[in-house]
C-alpha positions as CSV (number, residue, x, y, z in Angstrom):
1,X,-9.6,-67.6,-105.2
2,X,-7.9,-68.7,-102.0
3,X,-8.8,-72.3,-102.7
4,X,-7.5,-72.2,-106.2
5,X,-4.2,-70.8,-105.0
6,X,-3.9,-73.5,-102.4
7,X,-4.8,-76.2,-104.8
8,X,-2.2,-74.9,-107.3
9,X,0.5,-74.8,-104.6
10,X,-0.4,-78.4,-103.6
11,X,-0.3,-79.6,-107.2
12,X,3.2,-78.2,-107.7
13,X,4.5,-79.4,-104.4
14,X,3.0,-82.9,-104.8
15,X,4.5,-83.2,-108.3
16,X,7.9,-82.3,-106.9
17,X,7.7,-84.7,-104.0
18,X,6.5,-87.6,-106.2
19,X,9.5,-87.0,-108.4
20,X,11.8,-87.0,-105.4
21,X,10.4,-90.3,-104.2
22,X,12.0,-92.1,-107.1
23,X,15.5,-91.2,-105.7
24,X,14.7,-92.3,-102.1
25,X,16.2,-95.3,-100.3
26,X,14.5,-98.5,-101.5
27,X,14.7,-102.1,-100.2
28,X,17.1,-102.8,-103.1
29,X,19.4,-99.9,-102.1
30,X,19.3,-100.9,-98.5
31,X,20.4,-104.4,-99.5
32,X,23.3,-102.9,-101.5
33,X,24.3,-100.9,-98.4
34,X,24.2,-104.0,-96.3
35,X,26.2,-106.0,-98.9
36,X,28.9,-103.4,-99.4
37,X,32.3,-104.6,-98.3
38,X,32.9,-101.8,-95.9
39,X,31.2,-99.1,-93.9
40,X,32.8,-96.4,-96.1
41,X,31.4,-97.9,-99.3
42,X,28.0,-98.4,-97.7
43,X,27.9,-94.7,-96.6
44,X,28.9,-93.6,-100.1
45,X,25.9,-95.4,-101.6
46,X,23.6,-93.2,-99.6
47,X,24.9,-90.1,-101.5
48,X,22.8,-91.3,-104.4
49,X,19.7,-90.5,-102.3
50,X,20.9,-86.9,-101.7
51,X,22.7,-87.3,-98.4
52,X,26.1,-85.8,-97.6
53,X,29.1,-88.1,-97.7
54,X,29.3,-89.8,-94.3
55,X,32.1,-92.3,-95.2
56,X,34.5,-90.6,-92.8
57,X,32.0,-90.2,-90.0
58,X,32.0,-91.9,-86.6
59,X,28.7,-92.8,-84.9
60,X,28.0,-89.2,-83.7
61,X,28.9,-87.8,-87.1
62,X,26.3,-90.1,-88.8
63,X,23.6,-89.1,-86.4
64,X,24.4,-85.4,-86.8
65,X,24.4,-85.7,-90.6
66,X,21.1,-87.5,-90.7
67,X,19.5,-85.0,-88.3
68,X,20.7,-82.2,-90.5
69,X,19.1,-83.8,-93.5
70,X,15.7,-84.1,-91.7
71,X,15.9,-80.5,-90.4
72,X,16.7,-79.1,-93.8
73,X,13.9,-81.0,-95.6
74,X,11.3,-80.1,-92.8
75,X,12.3,-76.5,-93.0
76,X,12.0,-76.5,-96.8
77,X,8.5,-78.1,-96.7
78,X,7.4,-75.7,-94.0
79,X,8.1,-72.8,-96.3
80,X,6.5,-74.5,-99.4
81,X,3.4,-76.2,-98.0
82,X,0.2,-74.0,-98.2
83,X,-1.0,-75.4,-94.8
84,X,1.5,-75.3,-92.0
85,X,-0.6,-77.8,-90.0
86,X,0.4,-80.6,-92.4
87,X,4.1,-80.2,-91.8
88,X,3.6,-79.5,-88.1
89,X,2.1,-82.9,-87.6
90,X,5.6,-84.3,-88.2
91,X,7.6,-81.5,-86.6
92,X,5.7,-81.5,-83.3
93,X,7.3,-84.8,-82.2
94,X,10.6,-83.1,-81.9
95,X,9.2,-80.2,-80.0
96,X,7.8,-82.5,-77.4
97,X,10.9,-84.6,-77.3
98,X,12.8,-81.4,-76.5
99,X,10.3,-80.4,-73.8
100,X,10.7,-83.8,-72.1
101,X,14.5,-83.5,-72.1
102,X,14.5,-79.9,-70.8
103,X,12.0,-80.5,-68.0
104,X,13.9,-83.5,-66.7
105,X,17.3,-81.8,-67.1
106,X,16.2,-78.7,-65.3
107,X,14.8,-80.9,-62.4
108,X,18.2,-82.6,-62.1
109,X,20.1,-79.3,-62.7
110,X,22.1,-80.8,-65.7
111,X,22.5,-79.7,-69.3
112,X,20.7,-81.4,-72.1
113,X,21.6,-79.3,-75.2
114,X,23.4,-82.3,-76.8
115,X,20.3,-84.3,-77.1
116,X,17.9,-81.6,-78.3
117,X,16.6,-81.8,-81.8
118,X,16.4,-78.9,-84.3
119,X,13.6,-80.5,-86.3
120,X,10.7,-79.0,-84.4
121,X,8.6,-75.9,-84.9
122,X,10.8,-74.0,-82.4
123,X,14.6,-73.9,-82.8
124,X,16.3,-75.7,-79.9
125,X,18.3,-72.5,-79.0
126,X,15.1,-70.5,-78.8
127,X,13.4,-73.2,-76.8
128,X,16.2,-73.2,-74.2
129,X,16.0,-69.4,-74.1
130,X,12.2,-69.2,-73.7
131,X,12.1,-71.8,-71.0
132,X,14.9,-70.4,-69.0
133,X,14.1,-66.7,-68.9
134,X,11.4,-65.3,-66.6
135,X,8.3,-64.4,-68.6
136,X,9.6,-65.7,-71.9
137,X,7.3,-68.8,-72.1
138,X,4.7,-66.6,-73.9
139,X,7.0,-66.7,-76.9
140,X,6.3,-70.4,-77.4
141,X,3.3,-71.8,-79.3
142,X,0.4,-72.0,-76.9
143,X,0.3,-75.8,-76.8
144,X,4.0,-75.9,-75.8
145,X,3.7,-73.2,-73.3
146,X,0.8,-75.0,-71.5
147,X,2.5,-78.4,-71.8
148,X,5.8,-77.2,-70.4
149,X,4.1,-75.5,-67.5
150,X,1.9,-78.4,-66.5
151,X,4.5,-81.1,-67.0
152,X,7.1,-79.2,-65.0
153,X,4.7,-78.5,-62.2
154,X,3.7,-82.2,-62.2
155,X,7.3,-83.3,-61.9
156,X,8.0,-80.9,-59.2
157,X,5.0,-82.0,-57.2
158,X,5.4,-85.8,-57.6
159,X,9.1,-86.2,-58.3
160,X,8.0,-88.8,-61.0
161,X,9.4,-88.1,-64.5
162,X,7.2,-90.8,-66.0
163,X,4.1,-88.9,-65.0
164,X,5.4,-85.8,-66.6
165,X,6.1,-87.8,-69.8
166,X,2.6,-89.2,-69.8
167,X,1.2,-85.6,-69.5
168,X,3.4,-84.4,-72.4
169,X,2.3,-87.4,-74.5
170,X,-1.4,-86.6,-73.9
171,X,-0.8,-83.0,-75.0
172,X,1.3,-84.0,-78.0
173,X,-1.4,-86.3,-79.4
174,X,-4.1,-83.8,-78.6
175,X,-2.1,-81.3,-80.7
176,X,-1.8,-83.8,-83.6
177,X,-5.6,-84.3,-83.5
178,X,-6.2,-80.6,-83.7
179,X,-3.6,-80.1,-86.5
180,X,-5.2,-82.9,-88.5
181,X,-8.6,-81.3,-88.1
182,X,-7.2,-77.9,-89.1
183,X,-5.8,-79.5,-92.3
184,X,-9.3,-80.6,-93.3
185,X,-7.9,-84.0,-94.4
186,X,-9.8,-87.1,-93.4
187,X,-6.7,-89.1,-94.4
188,X,-4.5,-87.2,-91.9
189,X,-7.1,-87.5,-89.2
190,X,-7.0,-91.3,-89.8
191,X,-3.2,-91.2,-89.6
192,X,-3.3,-89.5,-86.2
193,X,-5.8,-92.1,-84.9
194,X,-3.5,-94.8,-86.2
195,X,-0.6,-93.3,-84.3
196,X,-2.7,-93.1,-81.1
197,X,-3.8,-96.7,-81.5
198,X,-0.2,-97.8,-82.0
199,X,0.9,-95.8,-78.9
200,X,-1.9,-97.2,-76.8
201,X,-1.3,-100.8,-78.0
202,X,2.4,-100.4,-77.0
203,X,1.4,-99.0,-73.7
204,X,-1.0,-102.0,-73.0
205,X,1.6,-104.6,-73.9
206,X,4.4,-102.9,-72.0
207,X,2.2,-102.5,-68.9
208,X,1.4,-106.2,-68.8
209,X,5.1,-107.1,-69.4
210,X,6.0,-104.9,-66.4
211,X,3.4,-106.4,-64.2
212,X,1.7,-103.0,-63.6
213,X,-2.0,-102.5,-62.9
214,X,-4.9,-101.1,-65.0
215,X,-4.5,-97.7,-63.4
216,X,-1.0,-97.4,-64.7
217,X,-2.0,-98.6,-68.1
218,X,-4.7,-96.0,-68.4
219,X,-2.3,-93.3,-67.3
220,X,0.0,-94.3,-70.1
221,X,-2.7,-94.2,-72.7
222,X,-4.0,-91.2,-74.6
223,X,-7.5,-90.5,-75.9
224,X,-8.4,-90.0,-79.5
225,X,-7.7,-93.4,-81.0
226,X,-10.2,-95.6,-82.8
227,X,-10.5,-97.8,-79.7
228,X,-11.5,-96.3,-76.4
229,X,-8.8,-96.5,-73.7
230,X,-11.1,-98.2,-71.1
231,X,-12.1,-100.8,-73.7
232,X,-8.5,-101.4,-74.7
233,X,-7.4,-101.7,-71.1
234,X,-10.2,-104.2,-70.4
235,X,-9.2,-106.2,-73.5
236,X,-5.5,-106.2,-72.3
237,X,-6.6,-108.4,-69.4
238,X,-6.3,-111.3,-71.8
239,X,-3.9,-111.8,-74.7
240,X,-6.6,-113.3,-76.8
241,X,-9.0,-110.4,-76.1
242,X,-6.3,-107.9,-77.0
243,X,-5.7,-109.5,-80.4
244,X,-9.5,-109.6,-81.0
245,X,-9.9,-105.9,-80.2
246,X,-7.9,-105.0,-83.3
247,X,-9.4,-107.6,-85.6
248,X,-9.6,-106.5,-89.3
249,X,-7.9,-103.2,-88.4
250,X,-4.6,-101.6,-89.5
251,X,-2.9,-102.9,-86.4
252,X,-4.4,-106.4,-86.4
253,X,-1.0,-108.1,-87.0
254,X,0.7,-105.9,-84.5
255,X,-2.0,-106.8,-81.9
256,X,-1.4,-110.5,-82.6
257,X,2.3,-110.1,-82.0
258,X,1.5,-108.0,-79.0
259,X,-0.6,-110.8,-77.6
260,X,2.4,-113.1,-78.0
261,X,4.7,-110.6,-76.3
262,X,2.3,-110.4,-73.4
263,X,2.9,-114.1,-72.9
264,X,6.7,-113.6,-72.9
265,X,7.4,-113.5,-76.7
266,X,9.9,-111.1,-78.2
267,X,9.1,-107.4,-78.2
268,X,11.2,-106.6,-81.3
269,X,8.8,-108.1,-83.8
270,X,5.8,-106.5,-82.1
271,X,7.5,-103.0,-82.1
272,X,8.5,-103.4,-85.7
273,X,5.0,-104.4,-86.8
274,X,3.5,-101.4,-85.0
275,X,5.8,-99.1,-87.1
276,X,5.0,-101.1,-90.2
277,X,1.2,-100.7,-89.7
278,X,1.6,-96.9,-89.5
279,X,3.7,-97.0,-92.7
280,X,1.1,-99.2,-94.4
281,X,-1.6,-96.7,-93.6
282,X,0.4,-93.8,-95.0
283,X,1.1,-95.8,-98.2
284,X,-2.6,-95.3,-99.0
285,X,-1.6,-91.7,-99.9
286,X,-0.1,-93.0,-103.1
287,X,-3.6,-93.2,-104.5
288,X,-4.2,-89.4,-103.9
289,X,-2.7,-87.3,-106.7
290,X,-2.2,-84.0,-104.8
291,X,-3.0,-82.2,-101.6
292,X,-2.0,-82.6,-98.0
293,X,-1.7,-86.4,-98.4
294,X,1.4,-86.6,-100.7
295,X,3.2,-84.1,-98.4
296,X,2.5,-86.3,-95.4
297,X,3.5,-89.4,-97.2
298,X,6.8,-87.9,-98.3
299,X,7.6,-86.7,-94.8
300,X,6.8,-90.2,-93.4
301,X,9.0,-91.8,-96.1
302,X,11.8,-89.4,-95.1
303,X,11.5,-90.4,-91.5
304,X,11.6,-94.1,-92.3
305,X,14.5,-93.6,-94.7
306,X,16.5,-91.8,-92.1
307,X,15.7,-94.5,-89.5
308,X,16.8,-97.2,-91.9
309,X,20.0,-95.3,-92.9
310,X,20.9,-94.8,-89.2
311,X,20.3,-98.5,-88.4
312,X,22.5,-99.6,-91.4
313,X,25.3,-97.2,-90.9
314,X,25.6,-97.3,-87.1
315,X,25.2,-101.1,-87.4
316,X,28.0,-101.4,-89.9
317,X,30.2,-99.2,-87.7
318,X,29.5,-101.5,-84.7
319,X,30.3,-104.6,-86.7
320,X,26.8,-106.0,-86.5
321,X,26.1,-108.7,-89.1
322,X,24.1,-107.5,-92.1
323,X,21.5,-110.1,-91.6
324,X,20.8,-109.0,-88.1
325,X,20.4,-105.4,-89.3
326,X,18.1,-106.5,-92.1
327,X,15.8,-108.2,-89.7
328,X,15.3,-105.0,-87.7
329,X,14.6,-102.8,-90.7
330,X,11.1,-101.4,-91.0
331,X,9.0,-101.5,-94.2
332,X,9.8,-98.1,-95.6
333,X,7.2,-98.4,-98.4
334,X,9.5,-96.5,-100.9
């Protein structure tokens, strides 16, 4: 009976989200926003996708409005999805962003409330409260409680915020792996592996670009991807070997561009292709009629839509040429 109820809930939710996708930001709509004669008219076009009117906003207003949109949809889906783990795979990123900000701000004795996100599993006000009051950490989800304690102690012991970030990244991706397993979806497990592969590929390329050693590279990588960290670090000793390590895989083209970046090529195209590869993987959910996969795909589409909207609107506000903005836009697969 429980399975039947869950399947029915997923069927209804999937149908609703598939219908919503038709109204999302497409490449044609993005082109219209870029071609609009003014920022105001560009912003008004986004209202057709369900966003509030941002035509009178400044840069901060745009970012705040887009963050509200994400938080509202995430909260809605958290209430509707029969498996919280599916939605939490996307919400956890903001929890760990907040932990990074809080730990570093507390170490420097400065405030950080202005950069905290309200899109995670724990409201930012509650997170500030739980991490500032003696004995209140137990009110956090266990993964966040442990991550905060370990990263804060690591920063206090070493004085190196980068090491604290690496620790939080490892715990974040371990959480995603556990959530994907909890969902029971092989597709979501593959999505998390793709995220980890992308993160590790970026770490390898950046390490080489910075002239750091293999130890630093391994410290920046996280386990759980389709390519073992040690094997990837060895491959990163040569640009050609790095490209070959991802041959015929989702990140093949990203690895090719990463190899070029290791030799001094532009990072922009490489970073963009890493994002596009993850989006391309998620696009495979279109073939699955209902279940966890359409929910995950919709949340990823929303994230990409918000990223594209922010790039266009803040770019228009800054007077950046439309063609320059267009080159930086990700493939949103809408």
